[in-house]
C-alpha positions, -999 to 999 in steps of 0.1 A, spaced: 156 -23 117 149 4 92 121 26 82 101 13 52 66 35 37 39 16 25 18 30 -7 -15 5 -14 -33 19 -43 -63 -1 -45 -89 0 -75 -118 -23 -91 -93 -49 -112 -59 -43 -94 -44 -35 -64 -10 -21 -61 11 -25 -30 48 -4 -29 73 -2 0 102 23 0 131 30 21 138 61 40 152 74 6 120 74 -17 138 46 -35 109 10 -40 128 -19 -24 94 -39 -32 64 -41 -52 35 -60 -56 3 -64 -85 -26 -82 -74 -61 -88 -94 -88 -75 -65 -114 -97 -79 -139 -83 -64 -127 -83 -29 -102 -58 -20 -98 -65 16 -89 -100 12 -67 -87 -14 -51 -63 5 -51 -87 33 -28 -114 15 -6 -86 0 7 -71 36 11 -110 48 32 -113 16 50 -83 28 53 -97 64 65 -126 51 92 -104 36 105 -85 59 94 -101 88 120 -85 122 136 -60 98 112 -32 89 95 -8 106 60 7 87 69 43 94 38 56 75 8 41 50 -8 59 27 -38 45 4 -54 57 -28 -78 40 -54 -112 31 -50 -110 12 -20 -89 38 -3 -117 47 26 -120 13 32 -85 -2 31 -72 34 46 -93 25 77 -85 -12 76 -44 -5 80 -53 26 100 -33 46 67 -19 77 78 -28 96 42 -59 85 22 -55 104 -10 -80 105 -42 -68 92 -77 -65 128 -89 -49 142 -63 -20 111 -64 -13 117 -100 -11 154 -94 13 148 -70 37 121 -83 39 145 -113 
C-alpha cells in the first residue's frame, strides 16, 4: 500500500482534484464542473478516486484551496487549507 496526497481546488466554475505520490509525481487528476454544488462535486470526485485506488493506497494528507476551501476542508478533514494567492505563490 502506498501513501498518496490529495489536493482539492474548489472553485465556482470547476473543481480540480489532484493526487500525488510521495515523490510529488501526479498519479491522478480530475477536472469537474462545479455547477454551483461544491459539496456534491467533491463527493463525486472522491468517490471516483476511491474506485480507482480501492485498497491500494493510504491518504497521507489532504490540502484544499479555492473559493470553497473552508467548507470542503472541514468536510474532508484537510491538513492544510490555503487561499489561492498563497497556493500560487508556493507553487511558483
